[in-house]
C-alpha positions as protocol buffer text, in pm:
chain_id: "A"
residue {
  index: 1
  type: MET
  ca { x: -4499 y: -16344 z: 10733 }
}
residue {
  index: 2
  type: ILE
  ca { x: -4382 y: -16291 z: 11082 }
}
residue {
  index: 3
  type: VAL
  ca { x: -4377 y: -16525 z: 11389 }
}
residue {
  index: 4
  type: ARG
  ca { x: -4469 y: -16361 z: 11714 }
}
residue {
  index: 5
  type: PRO
  ca { x: -4626 y: -16472 z: 12046 }
}
residue {
  index: 6
  type: ALA
  ca { x: -4993 y: -16551 z: 12031 }
}
residue {
  index: 7
  type: GLN
  ca { x: -5243 y: -16313 z: 12189 }
}
residue {
  index: 8
  type: LEU
  ca { x: -5579 y: -16410 z: 12325 }
}
residue {
  index: 9
  type: GLY
  ca { x: -5746 y: -16268 z: 12004 }
}
residue {
  index: 10
  type: ASP
  ca { x: -5542 y: -16511 z: 11784 }
}
residue {
  index: 11
  type: LEU
  ca { x: -5685 y: -16817 z: 11941 }
}
residue {
  index: 12
  type: ASN
  ca { x: -6009 y: -16822 z: 11746 }
}
residue {
  index: 13
  type: ALA
  ca { x: -5810 y: -16829 z: 11429 }
}
residue {
  index: 14
  type: CYS
  ca { x: -5604 y: -17106 z: 11555 }
}
residue {
  index: 15
  type: TYR
  ca { x: -5916 y: -17289 z: 11646 }
}
residue {
  index: 16
  type: GLU
  ca { x: -6061 y: -17236 z: 11294 }
}
residue {
  index: 17
  type: LEU
  ca { x: -5741 y: -17316 z: 11101 }
}
residue {
  index: 18
  type: ASP
  ca { x: -5791 y: -17630 z: 10880 }
}
residue {
  index: 19
  type: LYS
  ca { x: -5561 y: -17857 z: 11059 }
}
residue {
  index: 20
  type: SER
  ca { x: -5648 y: -18163 z: 10827 }
}
residue {
  index: 21
  type: TYR
  ca { x: -5391 y: -18321 z: 10614 }
}
residue {
  index: 22
  type: LEU
  ca { x: -5346 y: -18561 z: 10321 }
}
residue {
  index: 23
  type: THR
  ca { x: -5117 y: -18855 z: 10337 }
}
residue {
  index: 24
  type: ASP
  ca { x: -5007 y: -19113 z: 10094 }
}
residue {
  index: 25
  type: TYR
  ca { x: -4821 y: -19332 z: 10366 }
}
residue {
  index: 26
  type: VAL
  ca { x: -4898 y: -19471 z: 10704 }
}
residue {
  index: 27
  type: TRP
  ca { x: -4679 y: -19628 z: 10962 }
}
residue {
  index: 28
  type: GLN
  ca { x: -4800 y: -19975 z: 11050 }
}
residue {
  index: 29
  type: MET
  ca { x: -4713 y: -20126 z: 11392 }
}
residue {
  index: 30
  type: GLN
  ca { x: -4602 y: -20482 z: 11403 }
}
residue {
  index: 31
  type: THR
  ca { x: -4549 y: -20649 z: 11750 }
}
residue {
  index: 32
  type: ARG
  ca { x: -4420 y: -20973 z: 11863 }
}
residue {
  index: 33
  type: ALA
  ca { x: -4351 y: -21077 z: 12224 }
}
residue {
  index: 34
  type: ASP
  ca { x: -4235 y: -21392 z: 12397 }
}
residue {
  index: 35
  type: SER
  ca { x: -4106 y: -21453 z: 12756 }
}
residue {
  index: 36
  type: ARG
  ca { x: -3766 y: -21329 z: 12655 }
}
residue {
  index: 37
  type: ALA
  ca { x: -3825 y: -21048 z: 12413 }
}
residue {
  index: 38
  type: ILE
  ca { x: -4065 y: -20785 z: 12304 }
}
residue {
  index: 39
  type: GLU
  ca { x: -4028 y: -20656 z: 11942 }
}
residue {
  index: 40
  type: VAL
  ca { x: -4203 y: -20346 z: 11794 }
}
residue {
  index: 41
  type: ARG
  ca { x: -4151 y: -20240 z: 11452 }
}
residue {
  index: 42
  type: PHE
  ca { x: -4307 y: -19966 z: 11235 }
}
residue {
  index: 43
  type: ASP
  ca { x: -4318 y: -20019 z: 10855 }
}
residue {
  index: 44
  type: MET
  ca { x: -4401 y: -19733 z: 10632 }
}
residue {
  index: 45
  type: VAL
  ca { x: -4687 y: -19851 z: 10387 }
}
residue {
  index: 46
  type: ARG
  ca { x: -4791 y: -19667 z: 10069 }
}
residue {
  index: 47
  type: LEU
  ca { x: -5173 y: -19615 z: 10055 }
}
residue {
  index: 48
  type: PRO
  ca { x: -5361 y: -19693 z: 9720 }
}
residue {
  index: 49
  type: ARG
  ca { x: -5486 y: -19329 z: 9716 }
}
residue {
  index: 50
  type: PRO
  ca { x: -5438 y: -19027 z: 9931 }
}
residue {
  index: 51
  type: MET
  ca { x: -5626 y: -19021 z: 10261 }
}
residue {
  index: 52
  type: LYS
  ca { x: -5753 y: -18706 z: 10447 }
}
residue {
  index: 53
  type: VAL
  ca { x: -5690 y: -18716 z: 10808 }
}
residue {
  index: 54
  type: ASP
  ca { x: -5856 y: -18479 z: 11075 }
}
residue {
  index: 55
  type: TYR
  ca { x: -5627 y: -18333 z: 11338 }
}
residue {
  index: 56
  type: PRO
  ca { x: -5645 y: -18551 z: 11665 }
}
residue {
  index: 57
  type: ARG
  ca { x: -5658 y: -18260 z: 11917 }
}
residue {
  index: 58
  type: GLN
  ca { x: -5956 y: -18092 z: 12066 }
}
residue {
  index: 59
  type: PRO
  ca { x: -5979 y: -17711 z: 12008 }
}
residue {
  index: 60
  type: ASP
  ca { x: -6062 y: -17622 z: 12371 }
}
residue {
  index: 61
  type: GLU
  ca { x: -5717 y: -17733 z: 12472 }
}
residue {
  index: 62
  type: LEU
  ca { x: -5563 y: -17439 z: 12292 }
}
residue {
  index: 63
  type: LEU
  ca { x: -5702 y: -17179 z: 12545 }
}
residue {
  index: 64
  type: ASP
  ca { x: -5578 y: -17380 z: 12840 }
}
residue {
  index: 65
  type: ASN
  ca { x: -5233 y: -17422 z: 12677 }
}
residue {
  index: 66
  type: TRP
  ca { x: -5217 y: -17038 z: 12599 }
}
residue {
  index: 67
  type: ARG
  ca { x: -5315 y: -16956 z: 12954 }
}
residue {
  index: 68
  type: GLN
  ca { x: -5007 y: -17153 z: 13082 }
}
residue {
  index: 69
  type: GLU
  ca { x: -4784 y: -16861 z: 12933 }
}
residue {
  index: 70
  type: GLN
  ca { x: -4524 y: -17103 z: 12797 }
}
residue {
  index: 71
  type: CYS
  ca { x: -4450 y: -17096 z: 12431 }
}
residue {
  index: 72
  type: PHE
  ca { x: -4744 y: -17029 z: 12207 }
}
residue {
  index: 73
  type: LEU
  ca { x: -4647 y: -16872 z: 11876 }
}
residue {
  index: 74
  type: VAL
  ca { x: -4841 y: -16770 z: 11564 }
}
residue {
  index: 75
  type: ALA
  ca { x: -4729 y: -16710 z: 11206 }
}
residue {
  index: 76
  type: VAL
  ca { x: -4924 y: -16424 z: 11062 }
}
residue {
  index: 77
  type: ASP
  ca { x: -4934 y: -16284 z: 10700 }
}
residue {
  index: 78
  type: GLU
  ca { x: -4913 y: -15927 z: 10590 }
}
residue {
  index: 79
  type: ASN
  ca { x: -5277 y: -15862 z: 10689 }
}
residue {
  index: 80
  type: GLU
  ca { x: -5205 y: -16013 z: 11042 }
}
residue {
  index: 81
  type: ALA
  ca { x: -5425 y: -16329 z: 10964 }
}
residue {
  index: 82
  type: VAL
  ca { x: -5310 y: -16631 z: 11143 }
}
residue {
  index: 83
  type: ILE
  ca { x: -5165 y: -16883 z: 10904 }
}
residue {
  index: 84
  type: GLY
  ca { x: -5003 y: -17118 z: 11145 }
}
residue {
  index: 85
  type: PHE
  ca { x: -4925 y: -17168 z: 11517 }
}
residue {
  index: 86
  type: LEU
  ca { x: -4687 y: -17368 z: 11750 }
}
residue {
  index: 87
  type: ASP
  ca { x: -4766 y: -17463 z: 12105 }
}
residue {
  index: 88
  type: MET
  ca { x: -4483 y: -17596 z: 12323 }
}
residue {
  index: 89
  type: ALA
  ca { x: -4477 y: -17693 z: 12701 }
}
residue {
  index: 90
  type: ALA
  ca { x: -4191 y: -17675 z: 12920 }
}
residue {
  index: 91
  type: GLN
  ca { x: -4087 y: -17995 z: 13092 }
}
residue {
  index: 92
  type: ALA
  ca { x: -3806 y: -17840 z: 13283 }
}
residue {
  index: 93
  type: TRP
  ca { x: -3766 y: -18136 z: 13514 }
}
residue {
  index: 94
  type: HIS
  ca { x: -3599 y: -18330 z: 13237 }
}
residue {
  index: 95
  type: GLY
  ca { x: -3481 y: -18042 z: 13025 }
}
residue {
  index: 96
  type: ALA
  ca { x: -3728 y: -18072 z: 12736 }
}
residue {
  index: 97
  type: ALA
  ca { x: -3986 y: -17873 z: 12552 }
}
residue {
  index: 98
  type: TRP
  ca { x: -4275 y: -18071 z: 12432 }
}
residue {
  index: 99
  type: VAL
  ca { x: -4440 y: -17970 z: 12097 }
}
residue {
  index: 100
  type: ARG
  ca { x: -4811 y: -17997 z: 12175 }
}
residue {
  index: 101
  type: ASN
  ca { x: -4945 y: -17851 z: 11846 }
}
residue {
  index: 102
  type: LEU
  ca { x: -4785 y: -17737 z: 11526 }
}
residue {
  index: 103
  type: ALA
  ca { x: -5017 y: -17649 z: 11242 }
}
residue {
  index: 104
  type: VAL
  ca { x: -5007 y: -17445 z: 10920 }
}
residue {
  index: 105
  type: HIS
  ca { x: -5313 y: -17356 z: 10715 }
}
residue {
  index: 106
  type: LYS
  ca { x: -5342 y: -17594 z: 10413 }
}
residue {
  index: 107
  type: ASP
  ca { x: -5300 y: -17312 z: 10160 }
}
residue {
  index: 108
  type: HIS
  ca { x: -4962 y: -17210 z: 10312 }
}
residue {
  index: 109
  type: ARG
  ca { x: -4801 y: -17554 z: 10355 }
}
residue {
  index: 110
  type: ARG
  ca { x: -4455 y: -17630 z: 10210 }
}
residue {
  index: 111
  type: GLN
  ca { x: -4343 y: -17264 z: 10229 }
}
residue {
  index: 112
  type: GLY
  ca { x: -4120 y: -17281 z: 10528 }
}
residue {
  index: 113
  type: ILE
  ca { x: -4375 y: -17148 z: 10779 }
}
residue {
  index: 114
  type: GLY
  ca { x: -4372 y: -17484 z: 10996 }
}
residue {
  index: 115
  type: THR
  ca { x: -3987 y: -17460 z: 10974 }
}
residue {
  index: 116
  type: ARG
  ca { x: -3984 y: -17093 z: 11108 }
}
residue {
  index: 117
  type: LEU
  ca { x: -4235 y: -17172 z: 11382 }
}
residue {
  index: 118
  type: TYR
  ca { x: -4043 y: -17478 z: 11495 }
}
residue {
  index: 119
  type: ARG
  ca { x: -3703 y: -17285 z: 11488 }
}
residue {
  index: 120
  type: ALA
  ca { x: -3862 y: -17008 z: 11698 }
}
residue {
  index: 121
  type: GLY
  ca { x: -3994 y: -17255 z: 11943 }
}
residue {
  index: 122
  type: HIS
  ca { x: -3656 y: -17433 z: 11960 }
}
residue {
  index: 123
  type: ALA
  ca { x: -3495 y: -17103 z: 12027 }
}
residue {
  index: 124
  type: TRP
  ca { x: -3743 y: -17042 z: 12320 }
}
residue {
  index: 125
  type: ALA
  ca { x: -3661 y: -17382 z: 12462 }
}
residue {
  index: 126
  type: ARG
  ca { x: -3290 y: -17315 z: 12448 }
}
residue {
  index: 127
  type: ASP
  ca { x: -3330 y: -16977 z: 12617 }
}
residue {
  index: 128
  type: ASN
  ca { x: -3527 y: -17131 z: 12891 }
}
residue {
  index: 129
  type: GLY
  ca { x: -3273 y: -17416 z: 12972 }
}
residue {
  index: 130
  type: MET
  ca { x: -3426 y: -17689 z: 12771 }
}
residue {
  index: 131
  type: PRO
  ca { x: -3184 y: -17837 z: 12508 }
}
residue {
  index: 132
  type: ARG
  ca { x: -3424 y: -18121 z: 12428 }
}
residue {
  index: 133
  type: ILE
  ca { x: -3731 y: -18113 z: 12205 }
}
residue {
  index: 134
  type: ILE
  ca { x: -3994 y: -18380 z: 12213 }
}
residue {
  index: 135
  type: ALA
  ca { x: -4271 y: -18404 z: 11945 }
}
residue {
  index: 136
  type: GLU
  ca { x: -4545 y: -18648 z: 11872 }
}
residue {
  index: 137
  type: ALA
  ca { x: -4724 y: -18760 z: 11543 }
}
residue {
  index: 138
  type: GLN
  ca { x: -5005 y: -18998 z: 11447 }
}
residue {
  index: 139
  type: THR
  ca { x: -4869 y: -19299 z: 11263 }
}
residue {
  index: 140
  type: LYS
  ca { x: -5098 y: -19164 z: 10984 }
}
residue {
  index: 141
  type: ASN
  ca { x: -4919 y: -18834 z: 10987 }
}
residue {
  index: 142
  type: HIS
  ca { x: -4641 y: -18900 z: 10739 }
}
residue {
  index: 143
  type: PRO
  ca { x: -4591 y: -18526 z: 10656 }
}
residue {
  index: 144
  type: ALA
  ca { x: -4532 y: -18457 z: 11021 }
}
residue {
  index: 145
  type: ILE
  ca { x: -4306 y: -18751 z: 11069 }
}
residue {
  index: 146
  type: ARG
  ca { x: -4089 y: -18634 z: 10773 }
}
residue {
  index: 147
  type: PHE
  ca { x: -4094 y: -18265 z: 10905 }
}
residue {
  index: 148
  type: PHE
  ca { x: -3968 y: -18364 z: 11232 }
}
residue {
  index: 149
  type: GLN
  ca { x: -3697 y: -18593 z: 11083 }
}
residue {
  index: 150
  type: LYS
  ca { x: -3594 y: -18310 z: 10863 }
}
residue {
  index: 151
  type: GLN
  ca { x: -3559 y: -18089 z: 11168 }
}
residue {
  index: 152
  type: GLY
  ca { x: -3319 y: -18351 z: 11321 }
}
residue {
  index: 153
  type: LEU
  ca { x: -3561 y: -18526 z: 11561 }
}
residue {
  index: 154
  type: VAL
  ca { x: -3515 y: -18887 z: 11581 }
}
residue {
  index: 155
  type: TYR
  ca { x: -3776 y: -19162 z: 11674 }
}
residue {
  index: 156
  type: CYS
  ca { x: -3762 y: -19230 z: 12057 }
}
residue {
  index: 157
  type: GLY
  ca { x: -4082 y: -19423 z: 12141 }
}
residue {
  index: 158
  type: TYR
  ca { x: -4463 y: -19475 z: 12082 }
}
residue {
  index: 159
  type: ASN
  ca { x: -4790 y: -19514 z: 12272 }
}
residue {
  index: 160
  type: ASP
  ca { x: -5055 y: -19737 z: 12116 }
}
residue {
  index: 161
  type: ARG
  ca { x: -5346 y: -19558 z: 12298 }
}
residue {
  index: 162
  type: TYR
  ca { x: -5230 y: -19204 z: 12305 }
}
residue {
  index: 163
  type: TYR
  ca { x: -5491 y: -19001 z: 12120 }
}
residue {
  index: 164
  type: THR
  ca { x: -5873 y: -18994 z: 12223 }
}
residue {
  index: 165
  type: ASN
  ca { x: -5964 y: -19138 z: 11880 }
}
residue {
  index: 166
  type: GLY
  ca { x: -5748 y: -19441 z: 11941 }
}
residue {
  index: 167
  type: ASP
  ca { x: -5462 y: -19339 z: 11709 }
}
residue {
  index: 168
  type: ILE
  ca { x: -5102 y: -19452 z: 11785 }
}
residue {
  index: 169
  type: ALA
  ca { x: -4851 y: -19169 z: 11860 }
}
residue {
  index: 170
  type: LEU
  ca { x: -4495 y: -19187 z: 11755 }
}
residue {
  index: 171
  type: PHE
  ca { x: -4246 y: -18975 z: 11957 }
}
residue {
  index: 172
  type: PHE
  ca { x: -3949 y: -18808 z: 11820 }
}
residue {
  index: 173
  type: SER
  ca { x: -3664 y: -18624 z: 12016 }
}
residue {
  index: 174
  type: LEU
  ca { x: -3392 y: -18369 z: 11942 }
}
residue {
  index: 175
  type: ARG
  ca { x: -3118 y: -18428 z: 12187 }
}
residue {
  index: 176
  type: PRO
  ca { x: -2829 y: -18189 z: 12256 }
}
């Protein structure tokens, strides 16, 4: 497996990659507010059975992101088949790179491919003067939340209306 910059011809494979995932846990948001305080809390809750969740992004975003010529990497197998990809955007104004998409084909997960893609993206960010990484995950995406935590990112916020399907996004940051 190698990680390399994506080419236009790779985008179809990125579109078609099964980006759905199974999760045993979700993060439930609890809020409480009064005139002196606002409290928000996320509790990890085990589901009674695994839940399949579809990837929240629209496939047509990928071409627009690739055209920006920032960081769009693919992981390919020995036959040059795309088995994963990472798409990051530079936010130089605050020294951060934003992970917009990170996906690995379901048959190749838990083999270090996501980690290799993330590390290559992190190197790109550092080389381009962005020591911070910001990533997002649905509250349903327990595998992604654990992945980002394993990479050293820490919770830094949320948006309760972030995704077009109404899902809540949790944000994670790697600080220098």
